[in-house]
C-alpha positions as CSV (number, residue, x, y, z in Angstrom):
1,X,0.0,0.0,0.0
2,X,1.1,3.7,0.3
3,X,4.1,4.9,2.1
4,X,4.0,7.5,4.8
5,X,5.2,10.2,2.4
6,X,2.7,9.4,-0.3
7,X,-0.3,10.1,1.9
8,X,0.9,13.8,2.0
9,X,0.9,14.1,-1.8
10,X,-1.3,17.1,-2.9
11,X,-3.2,16.5,-6.1
12,X,-3.3,19.6,-8.2
13,X,-5.2,19.7,-11.5
14,X,-3.3,21.0,-14.5
15,X,-4.3,23.7,-16.9
16,X,-5.4,21.3,-19.7
17,X,-8.3,20.4,-17.5
18,X,-9.3,24.0,-17.4
19,X,-9.1,24.3,-21.1
20,X,-11.6,21.5,-21.5
21,X,-13.9,23.2,-19.0
22,X,-13.6,26.5,-20.7
23,X,-14.6,25.1,-24.0
24,X,-17.7,23.6,-22.4
25,X,-18.8,26.6,-20.4
26,X,-17.6,29.4,-22.7
27,X,-15.3,31.0,-20.2
28,X,-13.2,34.0,-21.1
29,X,-9.4,34.0,-20.6
30,X,-9.8,36.1,-17.5
31,X,-12.4,33.8,-16.1
32,X,-10.1,30.8,-16.9
33,X,-7.3,32.4,-15.0
34,X,-9.5,33.1,-12.0
35,X,-10.9,29.6,-12.0
36,X,-7.4,28.0,-12.3
37,X,-6.5,29.6,-9.0
38,X,-9.6,28.0,-7.4
39,X,-9.0,24.4,-8.5
40,X,-9.2,22.1,-5.6
41,X,-6.2,20.5,-3.9
42,X,-6.8,17.4,-1.8
43,X,-4.8,15.1,0.4
44,X,-5.7,11.6,-0.4
45,X,-6.1,9.4,2.7
46,X,-3.6,6.7,3.5
47,X,-4.6,3.5,1.7
48,X,-6.1,5.1,-1.4
49,X,-4.1,5.6,-4.6
50,X,-2.7,9.1,-4.7
51,X,-1.2,8.9,-8.1
52,X,-4.5,8.0,-9.8
53,X,-7.0,10.2,-7.9
54,X,-7.1,13.0,-10.4
55,X,-7.7,10.5,-13.2
56,X,-11.1,9.9,-11.8
57,X,-12.2,13.6,-12.0
58,X,-13.6,14.1,-15.5
59,X,-12.1,17.0,-17.5
60,X,-15.5,18.3,-18.4
61,X,-16.3,18.7,-14.7
62,X,-13.3,20.0,-12.8
63,X,-13.5,20.6,-9.1
64,X,-13.6,24.0,-7.6
65,X,-14.5,25.0,-4.0
66,X,-17.6,26.9,-5.2
67,X,-18.9,23.9,-7.2
68,X,-18.3,21.5,-4.3
69,X,-20.2,23.8,-2.0
70,X,-23.1,24.1,-4.4
71,X,-23.2,20.3,-4.7
72,X,-23.1,20.0,-0.9
73,X,-26.1,22.4,-0.5
74,X,-28.0,20.4,-3.1
75,X,-27.1,17.1,-1.5
76,X,-28.8,18.1,1.8
77,X,-31.7,20.1,0.3
78,X,-35.1,18.4,0.6
79,X,-36.5,20.8,-1.9
80,X,-35.2,18.6,-4.7
81,X,-37.9,16.1,-3.9
82,X,-41.5,16.4,-5.1
83,X,-43.0,17.0,-1.6
84,X,-40.0,18.7,0.1
85,X,-39.3,15.9,2.5
86,X,-36.4,13.9,1.0
87,X,-32.9,14.9,0.2
88,X,-30.0,12.9,-1.2
89,X,-28.7,12.8,2.4
90,X,-31.9,11.1,3.5
91,X,-30.5,7.8,2.1
92,X,-26.9,8.8,2.5
93,X,-26.4,10.0,6.0
94,X,-23.0,11.2,7.1
95,X,-23.4,9.8,10.6
96,X,-24.0,6.3,9.0
97,X,-21.0,6.4,6.7
98,X,-23.3,7.9,4.0
99,X,-25.7,5.0,4.0
100,X,-29.0,4.9,5.8
101,X,-29.2,1.9,8.1
102,X,-32.3,0.6,6.4
103,X,-32.9,-2.7,4.5
104,X,-34.1,-0.8,1.4
105,X,-34.3,2.9,0.5
106,X,-37.3,4.9,1.7
107,X,-38.5,7.9,-0.4
108,X,-41.3,10.4,-0.3
109,X,-44.5,9.4,1.6
110,X,-42.6,6.4,3.1
111,X,-42.4,4.6,-0.3
112,X,-40.0,1.7,-0.1
113,X,-37.7,0.9,-3.0
114,X,-36.5,-2.7,-3.8
115,X,-32.8,-2.1,-3.0
116,X,-30.5,-1.2,-0.2
117,X,-28.9,2.3,-0.2
118,X,-25.1,1.9,-0.6
119,X,-22.6,4.3,0.9
120,X,-21.4,7.0,-1.4
121,X,-17.9,7.1,0.2
122,X,-15.2,6.7,-2.3
123,X,-17.7,6.7,-5.2
124,X,-15.1,8.7,-7.2
125,X,-13.4,5.4,-7.9
126,X,-16.5,3.6,-9.2
127,X,-16.5,2.4,-12.8
128,X,-20.3,2.5,-12.8
129,X,-23.1,3.2,-10.4
130,X,-26.2,1.6,-8.8
131,X,-26.5,-2.1,-7.9
132,X,-27.0,-3.0,-11.6
133,X,-24.5,-0.6,-13.0
134,X,-27.0,1.3,-15.2
135,X,-25.2,4.6,-14.8
136,X,-21.6,5.0,-16.0
137,X,-20.9,8.4,-14.4
138,X,-21.7,10.2,-11.2
139,X,-23.2,13.0,-13.1
140,X,-25.8,10.6,-14.6
141,X,-26.4,8.8,-11.4
142,X,-27.0,11.9,-9.3
143,X,-30.1,13.0,-11.2
144,X,-31.8,9.7,-11.6
145,X,-33.3,9.5,-8.0
146,X,-34.8,12.9,-8.5
147,X,-37.4,11.4,-10.9
148,X,-37.7,8.0,-9.4
149,X,-41.3,7.7,-8.0
150,X,-40.0,5.6,-5.0
151,X,-37.3,8.0,-4.1
152,X,-37.5,11.8,-4.6
153,X,-40.7,11.4,-6.6
154,X,-40.6,14.3,-9.1
155,X,-42.1,13.4,-12.5
156,X,-39.7,15.3,-14.7
157,X,-36.3,17.0,-14.5
158,X,-37.8,20.1,-16.0
159,X,-40.1,20.4,-12.9
160,X,-37.1,20.3,-10.6
161,X,-35.2,22.9,-12.6
162,X,-38.3,25.2,-12.6
163,X,-38.7,24.9,-8.8
164,X,-35.0,25.7,-8.2
165,X,-35.2,28.6,-10.6
166,X,-37.7,30.2,-8.3
167,X,-35.0,30.3,-5.6
168,X,-32.7,33.4,-6.1
169,X,-29.9,31.8,-4.0
170,X,-29.6,28.9,-6.5
171,X,-30.0,31.1,-9.6
172,X,-27.1,33.2,-8.3
173,X,-25.0,30.2,-7.3
174,X,-25.3,28.4,-10.6
175,X,-24.4,31.7,-12.5
176,X,-21.3,32.1,-10.3
177,X,-20.2,28.4,-10.6
178,X,-21.1,27.7,-14.2
179,X,-21.4,31.2,-15.6
180,X,-24.7,30.1,-17.0
181,X,-28.3,29.1,-16.3
182,X,-29.4,26.5,-13.8
183,X,-29.9,23.2,-15.7
184,X,-30.4,19.6,-14.8
185,X,-27.0,18.7,-16.3
186,X,-25.4,21.3,-14.0
187,X,-27.3,20.0,-11.0
188,X,-25.8,16.6,-11.7
189,X,-22.3,18.1,-12.2
190,X,-22.5,19.9,-8.8
191,X,-23.8,16.9,-6.9
192,X,-21.1,14.7,-8.5
193,X,-18.4,17.3,-7.6
194,X,-19.4,17.1,-3.9
195,X,-19.6,13.3,-3.9
196,X,-16.1,13.1,-5.4
197,X,-14.7,14.8,-2.2
198,X,-16.2,12.1,0.0
199,X,-13.1,9.9,0.3
200,X,-12.4,7.6,3.2
201,X,-9.2,5.8,4.1
202,X,-6.6,5.7,6.9
203,X,-8.3,2.5,8.3
204,X,-6.4,0.2,10.6
205,X,-5.8,-2.1,7.6
206,X,-4.1,0.8,5.8
207,X,-1.8,1.5,8.7
208,X,-1.0,-2.2,9.0
209,X,-0.2,-2.6,5.3
210,X,1.9,0.6,5.5
211,X,4.2,-1.1,8.1
212,X,2.5,-0.6,11.4
213,X,2.3,-4.2,12.7
214,X,0.4,-3.1,15.8
215,X,-2.5,-1.6,13.8
216,X,-4.4,-4.9,13.8
217,X,-5.0,-7.1,16.8
218,X,-4.3,-10.8,16.6
219,X,-7.9,-11.7,15.7
220,X,-7.9,-9.2,12.8
221,X,-4.6,-10.6,11.6
222,X,-6.0,-14.1,11.5
223,X,-9.0,-12.7,9.7
224,X,-6.8,-11.1,7.1
225,X,-5.2,-14.5,6.4
226,X,-8.6,-16.0,6.1
227,X,-9.8,-13.2,3.8
228,X,-6.9,-13.9,1.4
229,X,-7.0,-17.7,1.8
230,X,-9.5,-20.1,3.1
231,X,-12.5,-17.7,3.1
232,X,-11.7,-16.7,-0.5
233,X,-13.1,-13.2,0.0
234,X,-10.4,-11.5,-2.0
235,X,-11.4,-13.3,-5.2
236,X,-14.2,-10.7,-5.5
237,X,-13.2,-8.1,-2.9
238,X,-9.8,-7.6,-4.3
239,X,-7.3,-5.0,-3.1
240,X,-3.9,-3.8,-4.2
241,X,-1.9,-0.7,-3.9
242,X,-3.5,0.9,-7.0
243,X,-7.0,-0.7,-6.6
244,X,-7.3,-0.5,-2.8
245,X,-11.1,-0.7,-2.7
246,X,-11.8,-4.3,-1.5
247,X,-13.8,-4.9,-4.6
248,X,-13.2,-5.7,-8.3
249,X,-16.5,-3.8,-9.1
250,X,-17.7,-6.7,-11.1
251,X,-21.3,-8.1,-11.0
252,X,-22.0,-11.6,-9.7
253,X,-24.9,-13.8,-8.8
254,X,-24.4,-15.1,-5.3
255,X,-28.0,-16.3,-4.9
256,X,-29.4,-13.3,-3.0
257,X,-31.9,-12.7,-5.7
258,X,-33.5,-16.1,-5.0
259,X,-34.9,-14.5,-1.8
260,X,-37.8,-13.4,-4.1
261,X,-40.3,-16.2,-4.8
262,X,-40.7,-15.2,-8.4
263,X,-37.0,-15.4,-9.3
264,X,-36.9,-19.1,-10.1
265,X,-39.8,-18.8,-12.6
266,X,-38.2,-15.8,-14.3
267,X,-34.9,-17.7,-14.5
268,X,-36.4,-20.7,-16.2
269,X,-38.2,-18.4,-18.7
270,X,-35.0,-16.6,-19.6
271,X,-32.9,-19.8,-19.9
272,X,-35.5,-21.1,-22.3
273,X,-35.1,-18.0,-24.4
274,X,-31.4,-19.0,-24.6
275,X,-30.2,-15.5,-25.7
276,X,-32.3,-15.7,-28.8
277,X,-33.7,-12.7,-30.6
278,X,-36.6,-12.5,-28.1
279,X,-34.2,-12.1,-25.1
280,X,-34.4,-8.3,-24.9
281,X,-38.2,-8.3,-25.2
282,X,-38.5,-10.9,-22.5
283,X,-36.1,-9.2,-20.1
284,X,-37.9,-5.9,-20.5
285,X,-41.3,-7.7,-19.9
286,X,-40.2,-9.6,-16.9
287,X,-38.5,-6.5,-15.4
288,X,-41.9,-4.9,-15.0
289,X,-43.4,-7.9,-13.3
290,X,-43.5,-8.8,-9.6
291,X,-39.9,-9.4,-8.5
292,X,-38.5,-8.1,-11.8
293,X,-36.0,-5.9,-9.9
294,X,-34.2,-9.1,-8.9
295,X,-33.1,-9.8,-12.5
296,X,-30.2,-7.6,-11.8
297,X,-27.5,-6.7,-14.3
298,X,-29.2,-8.6,-17.2
299,X,-31.7,-5.7,-17.5
300,X,-28.8,-3.5,-18.6
301,X,-26.7,-6.0,-20.7
302,X,-29.3,-8.5,-21.8
303,X,-26.6,-11.2,-21.3
304,X,-27.9,-14.4,-19.7
305,X,-24.6,-14.5,-17.7
306,X,-25.8,-11.4,-15.8
307,X,-29.0,-12.9,-14.6
308,X,-29.4,-12.2,-10.9
309,X,-26.0,-10.5,-10.8
310,X,-25.4,-7.4,-8.7
311,X,-22.5,-5.2,-8.1
312,X,-19.7,-6.3,-5.8
313,X,-19.6,-3.5,-3.3
314,X,-16.4,-2.1,-1.7
315,X,-15.9,-3.4,1.8
316,X,-14.4,-0.2,3.1
317,X,-16.4,1.0,6.2
318,X,-18.5,-2.1,5.8
319,X,-18.9,-2.4,9.6
320,X,-20.8,0.9,9.6
321,X,-23.3,0.2,6.8
322,X,-25.6,-2.6,7.9
323,X,-27.8,-4.2,6.7
324,X,-26.2,-5.9,3.8
325,X,-26.7,-7.2,0.2
326,X,-28.6,-5.5,-2.5
327,X,-31.9,-6.3,-0.8
328,X,-30.8,-5.6,2.8
329,X,-31.6,-9.2,3.8
330,X,-28.4,-9.7,5.9
331,X,-28.8,-7.8,9.2
332,X,-25.3,-8.2,10.4
333,X,-21.8,-9.1,9.3
334,X,-22.2,-12.4,11.0
335,X,-25.2,-13.1,8.7
336,X,-23.0,-12.2,5.7
337,X,-20.2,-14.5,6.7
338,X,-22.6,-17.4,7.4
339,X,-24.2,-16.9,3.9
340,X,-20.9,-17.2,2.2
341,X,-19.7,-20.0,4.5
342,X,-22.6,-21.9,3.1
343,X,-21.6,-21.2,-0.4
344,X,-24.3,-18.6,-1.2
345,X,-27.7,-19.8,-2.4
346,X,-28.0,-22.2,-5.3
347,X,-29.7,-21.2,-8.6
348,X,-29.1,-21.8,-12.3
349,X,-26.9,-18.8,-12.7
350,X,-25.0,-18.8,-9.4
351,X,-21.3,-17.7,-9.5
352,X,-19.4,-20.9,-10.4
353,X,-16.6,-20.1,-7.9
354,X,-18.9,-20.2,-4.8
355,X,-18.9,-23.2,-2.6
356,X,-19.1,-24.0,1.1
357,X,-16.0,-22.8,2.9
358,X,-16.0,-24.9,6.1
359,X,-15.1,-22.0,8.4
360,X,-15.3,-22.7,12.1
361,X,-17.1,-20.5,14.5
362,X,-13.8,-19.1,15.7
363,X,-12.6,-18.4,12.1
364,X,-15.9,-16.6,11.3
365,X,-15.3,-14.4,14.4
366,X,-11.8,-13.6,13.2
367,X,-13.0,-12.8,9.7
368,X,-15.5,-10.3,11.2
369,X,-12.7,-8.8,13.3
370,X,-10.8,-8.1,10.1
371,X,-13.8,-6.6,8.4
372,X,-14.0,-4.1,11.3
373,X,-10.4,-3.1,10.5
374,X,-11.6,-1.6,7.2
375,X,-13.4,1.2,9.0
376,X,-11.6,4.4,8.0
377,X,-11.9,8.1,8.7
378,X,-15.3,9.4,7.6
379,X,-15.0,12.8,5.9
380,X,-16.7,15.8,7.5
381,X,-19.9,16.5,5.6
382,X,-19.6,20.2,6.3
383,X,-22.3,22.5,7.5
384,X,-25.7,21.1,6.6
385,X,-28.0,23.3,4.5
386,X,-31.1,24.6,6.2
387,X,-34.2,22.5,5.7
């Protein structure tokens, strides 16, 4: 992992980033120079890759303090929802490691979605977003919950823009940050900019891998050996110096989708289609039926290998983000470990590499101790916007 000196590296964006941004926003040379002075510097926490951090900030959406602050205000503002009761932070609470502690997300009027709210910590490193990976960028992801009827509940993005345009403070802020009008695309850019600052590292495991042999207790050290060996966790929750996220960000079917009674019937129907020309039509049809949300990644790729497959989440801060799995069906880390110790849940498309592990009770306790060592420093959310 990182050395002590590398954690102090300051990431500074270069002028070519500004050139790309100026083309997009039509900035004058004077404005470019002023903006260049305001580009954000950040200290990447111990354990995260310092030399690739800036790679994950898109050139078309460079970070400035003003944009990050605007995104923070939007993140905590319930006025983005249809009835003024739900903000992004309602499902991503700073005090819960930017998750919500609920089995599935709850939106306006107490409406419950089908999936668990993942933490947004370290989302800057994601290669796609949502449990099924349907959004490739944070800018795209940020504006989708706004018009989800089970989440923030507005019918159209245009309605959200119209509502915010009636608020002088937002009209002024968008003009200052983007030198242009308030638009849904710029709302997404501001939210994404704020979320990219929510990085968490410097966990006990990071100190241990950096050379502090006392950073883990003996149980956690035994758990690390199990994680890499007998428990086979690192096959999916991989970590290395440059990909230190405890996930390979792939999508796998571990059998959690079989919790829904309709999943087996949908699976048989899709296997009978055998990736024929009717596959896409059938997937789209089944996705609208009871339990269709459990089809997973196949609704995006239409590939039978993605049936019931969901994103492999990062395990950083996992001890803080119960309950677990995409449907929130595992209440504790002990439940998760027992699930995988049994080899997941069998179904036609279960990941081939899963099988019973034979971990003893003591080994399961040690593995959980190691998972607690992945809890890092949670970034300060800043001053919350007034409700």
